[in-house]
C-alpha positions in Angstrom: 166.8 8.0 48.1 165.3 10.3 45.4 162.9 13.0 46.3 161.0 12.0 43.1 160.4 8.4 44.1 157.3 6.6 42.8 154.3 7.6 45.0 153.7 3.9 45.8 157.1 3.8 47.5 160.2 1.7 46.8 159.7 -1.7 45.1 158.8 -3.6 48.2 159.6 -7.1 47.1 163.0 -6.6 45.5 165.1 -9.8 45.7 168.4 -9.2 47.2 171.2 -10.9 45.2 172.9 -13.8 46.8 175.5 -12.6 49.3 174.1 -9.1 49.4 171.7 -9.5 52.3 173.2 -9.1 55.8 174.8 -12.2 57.2 173.0 -13.9 60.0 174.3 -13.3 63.5 176.3 -15.9 65.2 173.6 -16.2 68.0 170.0 -15.3 67.2 169.2 -15.3 70.9 171.8 -12.7 71.9 170.4 -9.2 72.7 173.2 -6.9 71.7 173.8 -4.3 74.4 174.8 -1.7 71.7 171.2 -1.5 70.5 169.1 -2.4 73.5 168.5 -0.3 76.6 170.7 -0.9 79.6 168.5 -3.1 81.7 167.4 -5.5 78.9 168.5 -9.1 79.5 167.1 -12.6 79.2 165.9 -14.6 82.3 166.6 -18.3 83.0 163.6 -19.2 80.8 165.0 -17.3 77.9 162.4 -14.6 78.0 163.6 -11.0 77.5 163.4 -8.8 80.5 163.6 -5.0 81.0 163.7 -3.2 84.3 163.3 -6.6 86.0 160.1 -7.5 84.2 159.7 -10.1 81.5 158.1 -9.1 78.2 155.4 -11.8 78.3 154.0 -10.3 81.5 154.2 -6.8 79.9 152.3 -8.1 76.8 149.6 -9.7 79.0 149.1 -6.6 81.1 149.4 -3.9 78.5 148.8 -5.6 75.2 150.7 -5.3 71.9 151.9 -3.3 70.1 153.4 -1.3 72.9 156.4 1.0 73.4 158.3 -0.2 76.4 160.5 2.6 77.9 163.4 1.9 80.3 163.2 4.8 82.7 166.5 4.0 84.4 168.2 4.1 81.0 166.5 7.4 80.1 167.6 9.1 83.3 171.2 7.7 83.0 171.5 9.2 79.5 170.2 12.5 80.8 172.9 12.5 83.4 175.6 11.5 81.0 174.8 14.4 78.7 174.6 16.9 81.6 177.9 15.6 83.1 179.7 15.6 79.8 178.9 19.3 79.0 179.1 20.5 82.6 177.8 23.7 84.2 179.4 25.9 81.5 177.0 24.7 78.8 173.3 24.0 78.3 171.8 20.7 77.3 168.3 21.0 75.9 166.4 17.8 75.3 164.7 17.9 71.9 161.1 17.2 72.8 160.1 16.4 69.2 161.8 13.0 69.6 159.3 12.0 72.2 157.5 14.1 74.8 155.1 13.3 77.6 154.4 14.8 81.0 156.3 12.0 82.7 159.3 12.7 80.5 159.2 16.4 81.3 159.3 15.6 85.0 162.3 13.3 84.5 164.1 16.0 82.6 163.4 18.5 85.3 164.6 16.1 88.0 167.8 15.3 86.1 168.7 18.9 85.5 168.2 19.1 81.7 166.5 21.9 79.8 163.8 21.3 77.1 163.5 22.3 73.5 159.9 22.5 72.1 158.7 23.4 68.6 155.0 23.7 68.8 152.2 25.1 71.0 151.3 21.6 72.0 154.8 20.7 73.1 155.0 24.0 75.0 151.7 23.3 76.7 152.9 19.8 77.7 156.2 21.2 79.1 154.5 23.9 81.2 151.7 21.6 82.4 154.2 19.1 83.7 156.1 21.8 85.6 159.2 22.5 83.5 160.4 26.0 84.5 159.7 28.3 81.6 163.2 29.8 81.7 164.6 26.4 80.9 162.5 26.0 77.7 163.7 27.0 74.2 161.0 27.4 71.5 161.8 26.4 68.0 159.8 26.3 64.8 159.8 27.8 61.3 156.3 29.2 61.4 155.2 29.9 64.9 151.7 31.4 65.1 151.0 34.7 66.9 149.1 32.7 69.5 152.0 30.4 70.1 154.5 33.3 70.3 152.3 35.1 72.8 151.9 32.0 75.0 155.7 31.5 75.0 156.4 35.2 75.8 153.8 35.3 78.5 155.1 32.2 80.1 158.6 33.6 80.1 160.4 31.0 78.0 164.2 31.3 78.2 164.8 31.4 74.5 162.9 31.8 71.3 164.8 30.7 68.2 163.9 33.1 65.3 163.7 31.5 61.9 162.8 34.2 59.4 162.5 38.0 59.0 158.8 37.8 59.6 159.3 36.0 62.9 161.9 38.6 64.1 159.2 41.2 63.7 156.4 39.1 65.1 158.2 38.2 68.3 159.4 41.8 68.8 155.9 43.0 68.3 154.4 40.6 70.8 157.2 41.1 73.4 156.9 44.9 73.2 153.2 44.7 73.5 153.6 42.7 76.7 156.3 45.1 78.0 159.1 42.6 78.1 162.4 41.9 76.3 162.4 38.4 75.0 165.7 36.5 74.8 166.2 35.1 71.3 168.6 33.4 69.0 168.7 33.5 65.3 168.8 30.2 63.4 171.2 30.3 60.5 171.9 27.8 57.7 175.6 27.5 57.3 175.7 25.5 54.0 176.9 22.3 55.6 175.0 19.1 54.6 175.6 16.4 57.2 176.4 12.9 56.1 172.8 11.7 56.6 169.6 11.0 54.7 168.7 13.8 52.3 165.3 14.4 54.0 166.8 15.1 57.4 169.8 17.1 56.5 168.8 20.7 57.5 171.8 23.0 57.1 172.1 23.3 53.3 170.5 26.5 51.9 167.7 24.9 49.8 165.3 24.1 52.7 162.8 25.7 55.0 164.8 26.3 58.2 166.8 29.4 59.2 168.4 32.4 57.5 171.2 31.4 55.1 174.7 32.9 55.5 174.9 33.0 51.8 173.7 36.3 50.4 173.9 38.1 53.8 170.4 37.1 55.1 171.7 35.9 58.4 173.7 39.1 58.9 170.6 41.1 58.1 168.6 39.1 60.6 171.1 39.9 63.3 171.0 43.6 62.3 167.2 43.7 62.6 167.1 41.8 65.9 169.7 44.1 67.5 167.6 47.1 66.5 164.3 46.0 68.1 163.4 47.0 71.6 161.4 43.9 72.3 164.3 41.5 71.6 167.4 40.6 73.5 169.6 38.8 71.0 171.8 36.4 72.9 173.3 34.2 70.1 173.1 32.1 67.0 171.7 28.7 66.3 172.8 26.1 63.8 171.5 22.6 63.2 173.2 20.5 60.5 171.2 17.3 60.3 170.2 14.1 62.1 171.7 10.7 62.8 175.3 12.0 62.6 178.1 9.8 63.9 181.1 12.2 63.7 181.8 15.9 64.5 183.5 16.9 61.2 180.3 18.6 60.0 180.1 20.5 63.3 183.6 21.7 62.8 182.8 23.3 59.4 179.5 24.7 60.9 181.3 26.2 63.9 183.8 27.9 61.7 181.1 29.6 59.8 179.0 30.5 62.8 182.0 32.0 64.5 182.7 33.9 61.3 179.3 35.6 61.7 180.0 36.3 65.4 183.1 38.1 64.3 181.2 40.1 61.7 178.6 41.0 64.3 181.4 42.3 66.7 183.1 44.2 64.0 179.9 45.8 62.6 177.9 46.3 65.7 180.4 46.2 68.6 178.5 43.3 70.2 179.9 39.9 71.2 177.0 37.5 71.3 177.4 35.3 74.3 175.9 32.0 73.1 175.9 29.6 70.2 173.6 26.6 69.9 175.0 23.8 67.8 171.7 21.9 67.6 171.4 18.1 67.9 171.4 15.3 65.4 173.9 12.9 67.0 173.1 9.4 66.0 172.3 6.2 67.8 172.8 2.5 67.1 169.8 1.0 65.3 171.9 -2.0 64.1 175.1 -3.5 65.4 177.0 -1.8 62.5 176.2 1.7 63.9 178.9 3.2 66.0 177.7 6.3 67.9 180.0 8.4 70.0 179.7 8.8 73.8 178.4 12.2 75.1 181.8 12.9 76.8 183.6 12.5 73.5 181.1 14.7 71.7 181.3 17.4 74.4 185.1 17.4 74.3 185.2 17.7 70.5 182.6 20.5 70.4 184.3 22.5 73.1 187.6 22.2 71.4 186.2 23.1 68.0 184.4 26.2 69.3 187.4 27.3 71.5 189.8 27.0 68.6 187.6 28.9 66.2 187.1 31.7 68.7 190.7 32.0 69.4 191.5 32.3 65.7 188.8 35.0 65.4 189.9 36.9 68.6 186.6 36.2 70.3 185.8 35.1 73.8 184.3 31.5 73.6 180.6 31.7 73.9 178.4 29.5 76.0 177.5 26.3 74.1 174.1 24.8 73.9 173.3 21.4 72.4 169.9 19.6 71.7 170.1 15.8 72.0 166.7 14.2 71.6 167.2 10.9 69.7 170.5 10.4 71.4 168.8 10.4 74.8 165.4 8.7 74.3 166.1 6.6 71.1 167.9 3.7 72.7 165.8 3.6 75.9 162.7 2.0 74.3 161.7 -0.9 72.2 158.4 -1.8 70.5 156.8 -5.0 71.5 154.7 -6.9 68.9 152.9 -10.1 68.5 153.4 -12.3 65.4 150.2 -12.8 63.5 150.9 -14.5 60.1 154.0 -16.0 58.6 154.3 -16.3 54.8 157.3 -18.1 53.4 158.2 -17.2 49.8 160.6 -20.0 48.7 163.8 -18.7 47.3 163.1 -15.2 48.4 162.3 -14.5 52.1 159.7 -15.0 54.8 157.2 -12.3 55.5 156.4 -12.0 59.2 153.3 -9.9 59.9 153.0 -8.2 63.3 150.1 -6.4 65.0 151.4 -2.9 64.4 153.3 -1.4 61.5 153.8 1.9 59.8 151.2 3.5 62.1 153.5 3.1 65.1 156.8 3.3 63.2 156.7 5.3 59.9 160.5 5.8 59.8 161.2 2.7 57.7 158.7 3.8 55.0 159.6 7.5 55.3 163.4 7.4 55.6 164.3 3.9 54.5 165.5 3.5 58.1 167.1 0.3 59.3 166.1 -1.5 62.4 166.9 -4.7 64.2 164.4 -7.2 65.6 164.6 -10.2 68.0 162.3 -13.0 69.2 161.9 -12.1 72.9 159.2 -14.5 74.3 161.6 -17.5 74.2 164.9 -18.7 72.9 165.3 -20.9 69.8 167.9 -23.3 68.4 166.3 -23.2 65.0 168.2 -22.1 61.9 168.2 -18.5 60.9 165.5 -17.5 58.4 165.8 -14.4 56.2 162.7 -12.4 57.1 161.0 -9.1 56.4 158.9 -7.9 59.4 155.8 -6.1 58.1 152.7 -4.5 59.6 149.0 -5.1 59.2 148.2 -2.0 57.1 146.8 -1.9 53.6 150.0 -0.6 52.1 152.9 -2.4 50.3 155.4 -0.1 52.0 154.2 -1.1 55.4 157.6 -2.4 56.5 159.0 -2.4 60.0 162.3 -4.2 59.5 163.4 -4.7 55.9 165.9 -7.5 56.3 166.4 -9.6 59.4 167.2 -13.1 60.5 164.6 -14.8 62.8 164.4 -18.4 63.9 162.9 -20.7 61.4 160.5 -22.1 64.0 158.9 -18.7 64.5 155.1 -19.1 65.1 152.0 -17.0 65.4 151.7 -15.7 69.0 155.5 -15.3 69.4 156.6 -11.9 70.7 159.1 -9.8 68.7 160.7 -6.6 69.8 162.3 -3.9 67.7 164.9 -1.9 69.7 165.8 1.8 69.5 162.3 3.0 68.9 162.2 5.6 71.6 162.6 8.5 69.2 160.2 9.6 66.5 158.0 6.5 66.6 155.3 7.5 69.1 155.8 11.1 68.1 155.1 10.4 64.5 152.5 7.7 65.1 149.2 7.9 63.2 145.8 6.4 62.9 146.3 5.1 59.4 143.6 2.5 58.6 142.0 3.7 61.9 144.7 1.9 63.9 144.8 2.7 67.6 148.1 4.3 68.7 150.0 2.1 71.2 150.7 3.0 74.8 154.0 4.0 76.2 154.9 1.9 79.2 157.6 3.0 81.6 159.5 0.3 83.5 161.8 0.7 86.5 162.9 -1.5 89.3 160.4 -4.3 88.7 157.4 -2.0 88.2 155.6 -0.8 85.1 153.2 2.0 84.5 151.5 3.6 81.6 152.7 7.1 80.9 150.8 7.5 77.6 147.8 5.3 77.4 146.7 3.2 74.4 144.0 4.9 72.3 140.6 3.3 72.4 137.9 2.9 69.9 136.0 5.7 71.8 139.0 8.0 71.3 138.9 7.2 67.6 135.2 8.1 67.2 135.2 11.1 69.5 136.6 13.5 66.9 134.3 12.1 64.2 131.3 14.4 64.6 129.3 12.6 61.9 
């Protein structure tokens, strides 16, 4: 996708040439375990269930659209990441993917740390009881107020993103009479095989200090010389929705090269490197993400090998899975409103949500799957485009999908793998009300983030 795309978005009604659209699945009623959370199934009536509850009951009780989050699946994924990396590493859940006070409590109970990148995320983490020393604070432009809140709270790490931030954090920490533990984020010149807008390690972007030109090395020199800072390591993040570790191998080689330079020039072996997050999930059956144990094994081997070659002791590794934990654990439940067949083209299926609850399709050209979940159907597959109710031609939820030809208004559709970045990036476009997040577990459901109301919408409008 070009950065200079037309402001109206991609041509929304392009006709796919014959044979170039995805082939219909062999069974429209099958809910593929690769893209749905672990407790999703169908009951004897053909209605999809999650956590032992059928979706028609959830829709009746909580309305649509709604994000339905499988708590058992979320907790299991937390444990899988913690077990894979073991006690010799740190796993920080990337709160930007989705954060609420309930989620913070789950993370705490499952032994994960938390990565935040704004004052609001930090407030949520502290309010929900996450120990401050298990919080890392990111961001490329932290305000003095945010920095002071973080230092006063005693956060375990602040990731420094610029020369100005090195000075700001040192100034605040010294004024409070503490030494703040920090890492320096560096850009290593590795562009992950991912969408251009979410690849973050090439030099021409806003994050971190580049290795090229010596800025990263200069940042280390400055941090080591300031009394308010305790520099404990380096941070690198190379992108998002990554399916292999080859990019991490190149990044680790360059990060370790800087560690070696720091040792040679300053006599200091920094004890930690944070390799960031960005590991992908399955949005469609064609996606093939790696298991946490395979990722952990590969990253440990890469770092150990690079350090041995450089004559360094292997540092403690940190990683930051966000999407990889919460993404697969939730789906968005919609009700079908209107159905518009365009003979020879496709059928437009409008649902009661859209780009206000999932901007990723419009923003990143992201691909999703969708299924009819309120019943099963023996009807023929119908090439469809699932769209929202917003006054925008780019308001697309699922670009190309096959749904049963007998689909009707009132049917329930569900889009899986919407746990990450959907509620977090939701908006009030067209004054839509943001949907609730409903957690399900063991036959019970509860709202953990309530649906916005019309009163909420008007409360901020002071007239």
